[in-house]
Biopython code that builds the backbone (N, CA, C, O; Angstrom):
import numpy as np
from Bio.PDB.StructureBuilder import StructureBuilder

atoms = [
    (1, "MET", "N", (-141.487, -48.503, -121.000)),
    (1, "MET", "CA", (-140.010, -48.646, -121.065)),
    (1, "MET", "C", (-139.148, -49.518, -122.161)),
    (1, "MET", "O", (-138.739, -50.493, -121.530)),
    (2, "PHE", "N", (-138.748, -49.593, -123.347)),
    (2, "PHE", "CA", (-137.633, -50.744, -123.608)),
    (2, "PHE", "C", (-136.082, -50.609, -123.915)),
    (2, "PHE", "O", (-135.815, -50.016, -124.960)),
    (3, "ALA", "N", (-135.265, -50.968, -123.326)),
    (3, "ALA", "CA", (-133.574, -50.763, -123.327)),
    (3, "ALA", "C", (-132.869, -51.762, -124.012)),
    (3, "ALA", "O", (-132.542, -52.904, -123.689)),
    (4, "ARG", "N", (-132.581, -50.599, -125.775)),
    (4, "ARG", "CA", (-131.792, -51.684, -126.246)),
    (4, "ARG", "C", (-129.886, -51.588, -125.342)),
    (4, "ARG", "O", (-129.333, -50.544, -124.993)),
    (5, "ILE", "N", (-129.465, -52.648, -125.236)),
    (5, "ILE", "CA", (-127.643, -52.810, -124.968)),
    (5, "ILE", "C", (-127.060, -53.279, -126.472)),
    (5, "ILE", "O", (-127.520, -54.160, -127.198)),
    (6, "PHE", "N", (-125.793, -52.329, -126.730)),
    (6, "PHE", "CA", (-125.494, -53.072, -128.266)),
    (6, "PHE", "C", (-123.623, -51.713, -127.633)),
    (6, "PHE", "O", (-123.306, -50.759, -126.922)),
    (7, "ARG", "N", (-123.052, -52.783, -128.678)),
    (7, "ARG", "CA", (-121.794, -51.867, -129.028)),
    (7, "ARG", "C", (-121.944, -51.249, -130.047)),
    (7, "ARG", "O", (-122.354, -51.796, -131.070)),
    (8, "PRO", "N", (-121.616, -49.874, -129.974)),
    (8, "PRO", "CA", (-121.982, -49.423, -131.248)),
    (8, "PRO", "C", (-120.246, -49.618, -132.309)),
    (8, "PRO", "O", (-119.151, -49.952, -131.856)),
    (9, "ALA", "N", (-120.478, -49.388, -133.254)),
    (9, "ALA", "CA", (-119.896, -49.507, -134.545)),
    (9, "ALA", "C", (-118.308, -48.415, -134.297)),
    (9, "ALA", "O", (-118.127, -47.413, -133.605)),
    (10, "LYS", "N", (-117.666, -48.960, -134.942)),
    (10, "LYS", "CA", (-116.593, -47.729, -134.917)),
    (10, "LYS", "C", (-116.806, -46.333, -135.759)),
    (10, "LYS", "O", (-117.135, -46.705, -136.886)),
    (11, "THR", "N", (-116.773, -45.052, -135.732)),
    (11, "THR", "CA", (-116.519, -44.478, -137.688)),
    (11, "THR", "C", (-115.444, -45.265, -138.391)),
    (11, "THR", "O", (-114.655, -46.198, -138.238)),
    (12, "ALA", "N", (-115.859, -44.360, -139.250)),
    (12, "ALA", "CA", (-114.949, -44.800, -140.848)),
    (12, "ALA", "C", (-113.812, -43.666, -140.483)),
    (12, "ALA", "O", (-113.137, -43.320, -141.453)),
    (13, "MET", "N", (-113.455, -42.941, -139.038)),
    (13, "MET", "CA", (-111.877, -42.301, -138.955)),
    (13, "MET", "C", (-111.307, -43.107, -137.933)),
    (13, "MET", "O", (-110.116, -43.416, -137.988)),
    (14, "GLN", "N", (-112.024, -43.466, -137.035)),
    (14, "GLN", "CA", (-111.219, -44.642, -135.903)),
    (14, "GLN", "C", (-110.197, -45.559, -136.586)),
    (14, "GLN", "O", (-110.394, -46.241, -137.592)),
    (15, "SER", "N", (-109.369, -45.484, -136.056)),
    (15, "SER", "CA", (-108.568, -47.309, -136.191)),
    (15, "SER", "C", (-107.639, -47.538, -134.726)),
    (15, "SER", "O", (-107.040, -46.782, -133.960)),
    (16, "GLY", "N", (-107.914, -49.215, -134.814)),
    (16, "GLY", "CA", (-107.319, -48.801, -133.305)),
    (16, "GLY", "C", (-108.333, -48.970, -132.240)),
    (16, "GLY", "O", (-109.541, -48.971, -132.480)),
    (17, "LYS", "N", (-107.920, -49.087, -131.286)),
    (17, "LYS", "CA", (-109.125, -49.329, -129.687)),
    (17, "LYS", "C", (-109.511, -47.931, -130.130)),
    (17, "LYS", "O", (-108.908, -47.074, -130.776)),
    (18, "SER", "N", (-111.154, -47.998, -129.367)),
    (18, "SER", "CA", (-112.135, -46.810, -129.467)),
    (18, "SER", "C", (-112.570, -47.227, -128.615)),
    (18, "SER", "O", (-112.233, -48.095, -127.809)),
    (19, "LYS", "N", (-114.309, -45.909, -128.886)),
    (19, "LYS", "CA", (-115.186, -46.206, -128.005)),
    (19, "LYS", "C", (-116.217, -46.972, -128.485)),
    (19, "LYS", "O", (-117.307, -46.855, -127.924)),
    (20, "ALA", "N", (-116.081, -47.870, -129.572)),
    (20, "ALA", "CA", (-116.553, -48.884, -129.668)),
    (20, "ALA", "C", (-116.280, -50.238, -128.831)),
    (20, "ALA", "O", (-116.909, -51.279, -129.019)),
    (21, "GLU", "N", (-115.234, -50.068, -127.864)),
    (21, "GLU", "CA", (-115.218, -51.274, -127.271)),
    (21, "GLU", "C", (-116.156, -51.577, -126.138)),
    (21, "GLU", "O", (-116.543, -52.674, -125.736)),
    (22, "LYS", "N", (-116.570, -49.802, -125.511)),
    (22, "LYS", "CA", (-117.732, -49.748, -124.604)),
    (22, "LYS", "C", (-118.950, -50.337, -125.200)),
    (22, "LYS", "O", (-119.057, -50.420, -126.424)),
    (23, "TRP", "N", (-120.490, -51.028, -123.856)),
    (23, "TRP", "CA", (-120.983, -51.158, -123.737)),
    (23, "TRP", "C", (-121.953, -49.960, -124.001)),
    (23, "TRP", "O", (-121.716, -49.045, -123.211)),
    (24, "VAL", "N", (-123.358, -49.578, -125.196)),
    (24, "VAL", "CA", (-124.308, -48.943, -124.538)),
    (24, "VAL", "C", (-125.746, -48.576, -124.324)),
    (24, "VAL", "O", (-126.574, -49.023, -125.118)),
    (25, "LEU", "N", (-125.949, -48.169, -123.797)),
    (25, "LEU", "CA", (-128.261, -48.873, -122.772)),
    (25, "LEU", "C", (-128.726, -47.573, -123.845)),
    (25, "LEU", "O", (-128.192, -46.478, -123.671)),
    (26, "GLU", "N", (-129.500, -47.710, -124.689)),
    (26, "GLU", "CA", (-130.321, -46.504, -124.486)),
    (26, "GLU", "C", (-131.549, -47.094, -124.982)),
    (26, "GLU", "O", (-131.742, -48.222, -125.434)),
    (27, "PHE", "N", (-132.520, -45.904, -124.777)),
    (27, "PHE", "CA", (-134.684, -46.641, -124.815)),
    (27, "PHE", "C", (-134.901, -46.181, -126.392)),
    (27, "PHE", "O", (-134.556, -45.209, -127.064)),
    (28, "GLU", "N", (-135.693, -47.453, -126.637)),
    (28, "GLU", "CA", (-136.057, -46.736, -128.052)),
    (28, "GLU", "C", (-137.456, -45.673, -127.829)),
    (28, "GLU", "O", (-138.198, -45.347, -126.903)),
    (29, "GLN", "N", (-137.302, -45.387, -129.222)),
    (29, "GLN", "CA", (-138.315, -44.501, -128.730)),
    (29, "GLN", "C", (-139.870, -44.742, -128.787)),
    (29, "GLN", "O", (-140.160, -45.879, -129.160)),
    (30, "ARG", "N", (-140.873, -43.964, -128.513)),
    (30, "ARG", "CA", (-142.179, -44.489, -127.652)),
    (30, "ARG", "C", (-143.130, -43.436, -128.921)),
    (30, "ARG", "O", (-144.325, -43.729, -128.960)),
    (31, "GLU", "N", (-142.759, -42.478, -129.744)),
    (31, "GLU", "CA", (-143.977, -41.849, -130.137)),
    (31, "GLU", "C", (-142.815, -41.768, -131.373)),
    (31, "GLU", "O", (-141.681, -42.093, -131.020)),
    (32, "ALA", "N", (-143.015, -41.321, -132.945)),
    (32, "ALA", "CA", (-142.378, -40.713, -133.946)),
    (32, "ALA", "C", (-141.691, -39.358, -133.626)),
    (32, "ALA", "O", (-141.933, -38.660, -132.641)),
    (33, "ARG", "N", (-140.812, -39.098, -134.597)),
    (33, "ARG", "CA", (-140.265, -37.731, -134.467)),
    (33, "ARG", "C", (-140.887, -36.524, -135.412)),
    (33, "ARG", "O", (-141.136, -36.981, -136.527)),
    (34, "THR", "N", (-141.114, -35.542, -135.334)),
    (34, "THR", "CA", (-141.803, -34.528, -136.149)),
    (34, "THR", "C", (-141.111, -33.455, -137.119)),
    (34, "THR", "O", (-140.602, -32.657, -136.333)),
    (35, "ILE", "N", (-140.917, -33.157, -138.023)),
    (35, "ILE", "CA", (-140.156, -32.235, -138.545)),
    (35, "ILE", "C", (-141.085, -31.180, -138.019)),
    (35, "ILE", "O", (-142.265, -31.306, -137.689)),
    (36, "ASP", "N", (-140.047, -29.734, -138.000)),
    (36, "ASP", "CA", (-140.581, -28.727, -137.494)),
    (36, "ASP", "C", (-140.498, -28.365, -139.064)),
    (36, "ASP", "O", (-139.657, -28.765, -139.870)),
    (37, "PRO", "N", (-141.755, -27.373, -139.322)),
    (37, "PRO", "CA", (-142.207, -26.541, -140.362)),
    (37, "PRO", "C", (-140.787, -25.778, -140.923)),
    (37, "PRO", "O", (-140.046, -25.871, -141.902)),
    (38, "LEU", "N", (-140.865, -25.118, -139.909)),
    (38, "LEU", "CA", (-140.537, -23.217, -140.424)),
    (38, "LEU", "C", (-138.560, -23.925, -140.434)),
    (38, "LEU", "O", (-138.361, -24.494, -141.507)),
    (39, "MET", "N", (-137.890, -23.936, -139.945)),
    (39, "MET", "CA", (-136.289, -24.433, -139.410)),
    (39, "MET", "C", (-136.015, -26.264, -140.664)),
    (39, "MET", "O", (-134.929, -26.505, -141.191)),
    (40, "GLY", "N", (-137.122, -27.089, -140.804)),
    (40, "GLY", "CA", (-137.073, -28.251, -141.217)),
    (40, "GLY", "C", (-136.059, -29.209, -140.051)),
    (40, "GLY", "O", (-135.249, -30.094, -140.325)),
    (41, "TRP", "N", (-136.341, -28.813, -139.069)),
    (41, "TRP", "CA", (-135.444, -29.668, -138.019)),
    (41, "TRP", "C", (-136.018, -30.566, -137.527)),
    (41, "TRP", "O", (-137.192, -30.325, -137.244)),
    (42, "THR", "N", (-135.471, -32.019, -137.192)),
    (42, "THR", "CA", (-136.133, -33.039, -136.602)),
    (42, "THR", "C", (-136.096, -33.237, -135.120)),
    (42, "THR", "O", (-135.042, -33.313, -134.490)),
    (43, "SER", "N", (-137.645, -33.342, -134.430)),
    (43, "SER", "CA", (-137.238, -32.892, -132.840)),
    (43, "SER", "C", (-138.258, -34.587, -132.089)),
    (43, "SER", "O", (-138.504, -35.365, -133.010)),
    (44, "GLY", "N", (-138.641, -34.966, -131.041)),
    (44, "GLY", "CA", (-139.034, -35.175, -131.172)),
    (44, "GLY", "C", (-139.554, -35.000, -129.377)),
    (44, "GLY", "O", (-138.625, -34.590, -128.681)),
    (45, "SER", "N", (-140.722, -35.227, -128.696)),
    (45, "SER", "CA", (-141.013, -35.322, -127.151)),
    (45, "SER", "C", (-141.092, -35.863, -126.458)),
    (45, "SER", "O", (-141.908, -35.797, -125.540)),
    (46, "ASP", "N", (-139.979, -36.873, -126.694)),
    (46, "ASP", "CA", (-139.890, -38.204, -125.821)),
    (46, "ASP", "C", (-138.130, -38.135, -124.781)),
    (46, "ASP", "O", (-137.243, -38.675, -125.441)),
    (47, "MET", "N", (-137.713, -37.684, -123.639)),
    (47, "MET", "CA", (-136.386, -37.377, -123.760)),
    (47, "MET", "C", (-136.098, -38.038, -123.127)),
    (47, "MET", "O", (-135.148, -37.790, -122.386)),
    (48, "GLN", "N", (-136.935, -39.557, -123.062)),
    (48, "GLN", "CA", (-135.389, -41.038, -122.908)),
    (48, "GLN", "C", (-134.829, -40.925, -123.970)),
    (48, "GLN", "O", (-133.663, -40.531, -123.952)),
    (49, "SER", "N", (-135.395, -41.197, -125.092)),
    (49, "SER", "CA", (-135.030, -41.638, -126.507)),
    (49, "SER", "C", (-134.256, -40.336, -126.936)),
    (49, "SER", "O", (-133.675, -40.608, -127.987)),
    (50, "ASN", "N", (-134.125, -39.659, -126.742)),
    (50, "ASN", "CA", (-133.518, -37.930, -127.343)),
    (50, "ASN", "C", (-132.559, -38.263, -126.650)),
    (50, "ASN", "O", (-131.988, -39.271, -127.064)),
    (51, "GLN", "N", (-132.086, -37.743, -125.610)),
    (51, "GLN", "CA", (-131.201, -37.929, -124.346)),
    (51, "GLN", "C", (-130.206, -38.498, -123.433)),
    (51, "GLN", "O", (-129.076, -38.323, -122.977)),
    (52, "VAL", "N", (-131.215, -39.262, -123.411)),
    (52, "VAL", "CA", (-130.902, -40.587, -122.648)),
    (52, "VAL", "C", (-129.749, -41.656, -123.509)),
    (52, "VAL", "O", (-130.193, -42.215, -124.511)),
    (53, "ARG", "N", (-128.151, -41.952, -123.073)),
    (53, "ARG", "CA", (-127.567, -42.805, -123.425)),
    (53, "ARG", "C", (-126.209, -42.796, -122.378)),
    (53, "ARG", "O", (-125.275, -42.025, -122.158)),
    (54, "LEU", "N", (-126.798, -44.484, -121.731)),
    (54, "LEU", "CA", (-125.806, -44.224, -120.549)),
    (54, "LEU", "C", (-124.768, -45.416, -121.365)),
    (54, "LEU", "O", (-125.248, -46.215, -122.169)),
    (55, "SER", "N", (-123.449, -45.389, -121.052)),
    (55, "SER", "CA", (-122.281, -45.924, -121.056)),
    (55, "SER", "C", (-121.849, -46.832, -120.299)),
    (55, "SER", "O", (-122.113, -46.585, -119.122)),
    (56, "PHE", "N", (-121.049, -48.211, -120.525)),
    (56, "PHE", "CA", (-120.865, -49.220, -119.300)),
    (56, "PHE", "C", (-119.735, -49.781, -119.996)),
    (56, "PHE", "O", (-119.550, -49.871, -121.210)),
    (57, "GLU", "N", (-118.843, -50.227, -118.814)),
    (57, "GLU", "CA", (-117.153, -50.482, -119.262)),
    (57, "GLU", "C", (-117.744, -52.690, -120.241)),
    (57, "GLU", "O", (-117.297, -53.418, -121.128)),
    (58, "THR", "N", (-118.534, -52.704, -119.555)),
    (58, "THR", "CA", (-119.217, -54.479, -119.718)),
    (58, "THR", "C", (-120.344, -54.482, -120.125)),
    (58, "THR", "O", (-121.221, -53.620, -120.068)),
    (59, "LYS", "N", (-120.324, -55.652, -120.624)),
    (59, "LYS", "CA", (-121.757, -55.960, -121.070)),
    (59, "LYS", "C", (-122.912, -56.618, -119.434)),
    (59, "LYS", "O", (-124.108, -56.530, -119.158)),
    (60, "GLU", "N", (-121.856, -57.150, -118.842)),
    (60, "GLU", "CA", (-122.570, -57.456, -117.593)),
    (60, "GLU", "C", (-123.381, -56.039, -116.695)),
    (60, "GLU", "O", (-124.286, -56.005, -115.861)),
    (61, "ALA", "N", (-122.596, -55.052, -117.306)),
    (61, "ALA", "CA", (-122.825, -54.170, -115.674)),
    (61, "ALA", "C", (-123.654, -53.799, -116.749)),
    (61, "ALA", "O", (-124.535, -54.658, -116.700)),
    (62, "ALA", "N", (-123.981, -52.880, -117.907)),
    (62, "ALA", "CA", (-125.314, -52.754, -118.844)),
    (62, "ALA", "C", (-126.265, -53.883, -118.032)),
    (62, "ALA", "O", (-127.147, -53.688, -117.195)),
    (63, "ILE", "N", (-125.761, -55.108, -118.587)),
    (63, "ILE", "CA", (-127.366, -55.948, -117.823)),
    (63, "ILE", "C", (-127.840, -55.576, -116.253)),
    (63, "ILE", "O", (-128.974, -55.188, -115.971)),
    (64, "ALA", "N", (-126.756, -55.770, -115.292)),
    (64, "ALA", "CA", (-126.919, -55.261, -113.976)),
    (64, "ALA", "C", (-128.212, -54.393, -113.962)),
    (64, "ALA", "O", (-129.370, -54.730, -113.719)),
    (65, "TYR", "N", (-127.772, -53.374, -114.239)),
    (65, "TYR", "CA", (-128.255, -51.753, -114.144)),
    (65, "TYR", "C", (-129.725, -52.031, -115.052)),
    (65, "TYR", "O", (-130.669, -51.424, -114.547)),
    (66, "ALA", "N", (-130.029, -52.694, -116.077)),
    (66, "ALA", "CA", (-131.028, -52.215, -116.741)),
    (66, "ALA", "C", (-131.860, -53.601, -115.444)),
    (66, "ALA", "O", (-132.801, -52.927, -115.023)),
    (67, "LYS", "N", (-131.958, -54.821, -114.798)),
    (67, "LYS", "CA", (-132.516, -55.272, -114.353)),
    (67, "LYS", "C", (-132.581, -54.616, -112.779)),
    (67, "LYS", "O", (-133.671, -54.361, -112.266)),
    (68, "GLU", "N", (-131.452, -54.402, -112.159)),
    (68, "GLU", "CA", (-131.898, -53.302, -110.914)),
    (68, "GLU", "C", (-132.864, -52.568, -110.737)),
    (68, "GLU", "O", (-133.465, -52.434, -109.671)),
    (69, "ARG", "N", (-133.292, -51.595, -112.580)),
    (69, "ARG", "CA", (-134.194, -51.039, -112.223)),
    (69, "ARG", "C", (-135.774, -51.496, -112.709)),
    (69, "ARG", "O", (-136.648, -50.632, -112.641)),
    (70, "ASN", "N", (-136.136, -52.896, -113.211)),
    (70, "ASN", "CA", (-136.576, -53.638, -113.495)),
    (70, "ASN", "C", (-137.607, -53.145, -115.092)),
    (70, "ASN", "O", (-138.783, -53.037, -115.439)),
    (71, "LEU", "N", (-135.683, -52.907, -115.862)),
    (71, "LEU", "CA", (-136.330, -52.081, -117.181)),
    (71, "LEU", "C", (-136.064, -53.705, -118.621)),
    (71, "LEU", "O", (-135.085, -54.423, -118.822)),
    (72, "PRO", "N", (-136.695, -53.689, -118.923)),
    (72, "PRO", "CA", (-137.205, -54.407, -120.340)),
    (72, "PRO", "C", (-136.080, -54.437, -121.116)),
    (72, "PRO", "O", (-136.071, -53.462, -121.868)),
    (73, "HIS", "N", (-134.885, -55.326, -121.284)),
    (73, "HIS", "CA", (-134.276, -55.153, -122.419)),
    (73, "HIS", "C", (-133.990, -55.919, -123.406)),
    (73, "HIS", "O", (-134.577, -56.991, -123.262)),
    (74, "GLN", "N", (-133.249, -55.881, -124.525)),
    (74, "GLN", "CA", (-132.335, -57.165, -125.371)),
    (74, "GLN", "C", (-130.896, -56.567, -125.804)),
    (74, "GLN", "O", (-130.603, -55.478, -126.298)),
    (75, "VAL", "N", (-130.098, -57.694, -125.431)),
    (75, "VAL", "CA", (-128.485, -57.466, -125.845)),
    (75, "VAL", "C", (-128.691, -57.486, -127.279)),
    (75, "VAL", "O", (-129.746, -57.999, -127.650)),
    (76, "ILE", "N", (-128.012, -57.098, -128.040)),
    (76, "ILE", "CA", (-127.779, -56.591, -129.525)),
    (76, "ILE", "C", (-126.424, -57.127, -129.382)),
    (76, "ILE", "O", (-125.730, -56.799, -128.420)),
    (77, "GLU", "N", (-125.922, -58.102, -130.476)),
    (77, "GLU", "CA", (-124.366, -58.471, -130.197)),
    (77, "GLU", "C", (-123.532, -58.340, -131.651)),
    (77, "GLU", "O", (-124.078, -58.872, -132.618)),
    (78, "ARG", "N", (-121.941, -57.507, -131.917)),
    (78, "ARG", "CA", (-121.915, -57.728, -132.904)),
    (78, "ARG", "C", (-120.485, -58.436, -132.736)),
    (78, "ARG", "O", (-119.642, -58.653, -131.866)),
    (79, "ASP", "N", (-120.844, -58.774, -134.765)),
    (79, "ASP", "CA", (-119.894, -59.924, -135.568)),
    (79, "ASP", "C", (-119.010, -59.035, -136.335)),
    (79, "ASP", "O", (-119.045, -58.597, -137.485)),
    (80, "ASP", "N", (-117.970, -58.865, -135.051)),
    (80, "ASP", "CA", (-116.411, -58.419, -135.810)),
    (80, "ASP", "C", (-116.144, -59.097, -136.369)),
    (80, "ASP", "O", (-116.106, -60.263, -135.975)),
    (81, "PRO", "N", (-115.746, -58.664, -137.845)),
    (81, "PRO", "CA", (-115.159, -59.317, -139.414)),
    (81, "PRO", "C", (-113.856, -59.292, -139.091)),
    (81, "PRO", "O", (-113.382, -58.255, -138.627)),
    (82, "ALA", "N", (-113.087, -60.395, -139.278)),
    (82, "ALA", "CA", (-111.540, -60.932, -138.881)),
    (82, "ALA", "C", (-110.701, -59.612, -139.740)),
    (82, "ALA", "O", (-110.940, -59.540, -140.946)),
    (83, "PRO", "N", (-109.888, -58.746, -139.231)),
    (83, "PRO", "CA", (-109.327, -58.479, -140.197)),
    (83, "PRO", "C", (-107.958, -59.123, -141.431)),
    (83, "PRO", "O", (-107.073, -59.972, -141.332)),
    (84, "VAL", "N", (-108.351, -58.302, -142.391)),
    (84, "VAL", "CA", (-107.893, -58.458, -143.612)),
    (84, "VAL", "C", (-106.181, -57.999, -143.570)),
    (84, "VAL", "O", (-105.831, -56.892, -143.161)),
    (85, "MET", "N", (-105.411, -58.831, -143.961)),
    (85, "MET", "CA", (-104.107, -58.785, -143.653)),
    (85, "MET", "C", (-103.761, -57.941, -144.934)),
    (85, "MET", "O", (-104.219, -58.425, -145.970)),
    (86, "LYS", "N", (-102.998, -56.698, -145.081)),
    (86, "LYS", "CA", (-102.609, -56.759, -146.439)),
    (86, "LYS", "C", (-101.509, -55.739, -146.171)),
    (86, "LYS", "O", (-101.697, -54.984, -145.218)),
    (87, "ALA", "N", (-100.249, -55.595, -146.965)),
    (87, "ALA", "CA", (-98.774, -54.632, -147.243)),
    (87, "ALA", "C", (-99.231, -54.227, -147.960)),
    (87, "ALA", "O", (-100.305, -54.530, -148.479)),
    (88, "TYR", "N", (-97.978, -52.807, -148.348)),
    (88, "TYR", "CA", (-98.274, -51.886, -149.678)),
    (88, "TYR", "C", (-97.920, -52.590, -150.553)),
    (88, "TYR", "O", (-98.755, -52.594, -151.457)),
    (89, "SER", "N", (-96.803, -53.406, -150.809)),
    (89, "SER", "CA", (-96.281, -53.636, -151.753)),
    (89, "SER", "C", (-96.988, -55.154, -152.555)),
    (89, "SER", "O", (-96.506, -55.706, -153.544)),
    (90, "ASP", "N", (-98.142, -55.554, -151.854)),
    (90, "ASP", "CA", (-98.963, -56.417, -152.635)),
    (90, "ASP", "C", (-99.242, -55.230, -153.562)),
    (90, "ASP", "O", (-99.221, -55.821, -154.641)),
    (91, "ASN", "N", (-99.588, -53.433, -153.976)),
    (91, "ASN", "CA", (-99.968, -53.291, -155.193)),
    (91, "ASN", "C", (-98.953, -53.114, -155.853)),
    (91, "ASN", "O", (-99.037, -52.138, -156.597)),
    (92, "PHE", "N", (-97.947, -53.700, -155.895)),
    (92, "PHE", "CA", (-97.188, -53.921, -157.391)),
    (92, "PHE", "C", (-96.622, -55.214, -157.499)),
    (92, "PHE", "O", (-95.891, -55.420, -158.467)),
    (93, "ALA", "N", (-96.789, -55.964, -156.827)),
    (93, "ALA", "CA", (-97.109, -57.531, -157.189)),
    (93, "ALA", "C", (-96.734, -58.211, -158.554)),
    (93, "ALA", "O", (-96.404, -57.328, -159.345)),
    (94, "TYR", "N", (-96.677, -59.259, -159.025)),
    (94, "TYR", "CA", (-96.268, -59.806, -160.127)),
    (94, "TYR", "C", (-97.800, -60.528, -160.661)),
    (94, "TYR", "O", (-98.277, -60.688, -161.784)),
    (95, "ARG", "N", (-98.330, -60.893, -159.170)),
    (95, "ARG", "CA", (-99.096, -62.330, -159.115)),
    (95, "ARG", "C", (-100.528, -60.936, -159.402)),
    (95, "ARG", "O", (-101.382, -61.146, -160.264)),
    (96, "ARG", "N", (-100.545, -59.979, -158.782)),
    (96, "ARG", "CA", (-101.830, -58.766, -159.213)),
    (96, "ARG", "C", (-102.368, -59.033, -160.293)),
    (96, "ARG", "O", (-101.785, -58.954, -161.375)),
    (97, "ARG", "N", (-103.464, -59.357, -160.148)),
    (97, "ARG", "CA", (-104.857, -59.999, -160.919)),
    (97, "ARG", "C", (-105.198, -58.640, -162.682)),
    (97, "ARG", "O", (-105.435, -58.757, -163.885)),
    (98, "ALA", "N", (-104.978, -57.459, -161.589)),
    (98, "ALA", "CA", (-105.393, -56.049, -162.160)),
    (98, "ALA", "C", (-104.246, -55.572, -162.629)),
    (98, "ALA", "O", (-103.305, -55.853, -161.887)),
    (99, "PRO", "N", (-103.944, -54.935, -163.611)),
    (99, "PRO", "CA", (-103.115, -53.794, -164.113)),
    (99, "PRO", "C", (-102.989, -52.608, -163.396)),
    (99, "PRO", "O", (-103.940, -51.830, -163.313)),
    (100, "TRP", "N", (-101.645, -52.331, -162.736)),
    (100, "TRP", "CA", (-101.451, -51.663, -162.753)),
    (100, "TRP", "C", (-101.246, -50.077, -162.700)),
    (100, "TRP", "O", (-100.105, -49.673, -162.471)),
    (101, "THR", "N", (-102.512, -48.939, -162.941)),
    (101, "THR", "CA", (-102.747, -48.165, -163.515)),
    (101, "THR", "C", (-102.217, -46.875, -162.734)),
    (101, "THR", "O", (-101.851, -46.946, -161.561)),
    (102, "HIS", "N", (-102.202, -45.490, -163.603)),
    (102, "HIS", "CA", (-101.868, -44.470, -162.334)),
    (102, "HIS", "C", (-103.086, -43.544, -163.251)),
    (102, "HIS", "O", (-103.445, -42.436, -162.854)),
]
sb = StructureBuilder()
sb.init_structure("model")
sb.init_model(0)
sb.init_chain("A")
sb.init_seg("    ")
for serial, (resi, resn, name, xyz) in enumerate(atoms, 1):
    if name == "N":
        sb.init_residue(resn, " ", resi, " ")
    sb.init_atom(name, np.array(xyz, "f"), 0.0, 1.0, " ", f" {name:<3s}", serial, name[0])
structure = sb.get_structure()
């Protein structure tokens, strides 16, 4: 069983500090998921990848957990883009390239 350690991306509804600051340890799927012919739901028989998701405060804690249990793991780093500072008044600036229309 192979584990991935990563920080999830923020959802579109989040701003500021969120759950995306925590590190997550997930297991990869062992077998493909199947589609239920009656309801159309997606399901799988692999309990580890479907229901086990562990959260850690730091990357080091997640790596230590994987090493204690002899789990092969991969750490996936996330590149956070630099924030672009914008002001509301820029919408009405004279130097605006596109004309302002309603």
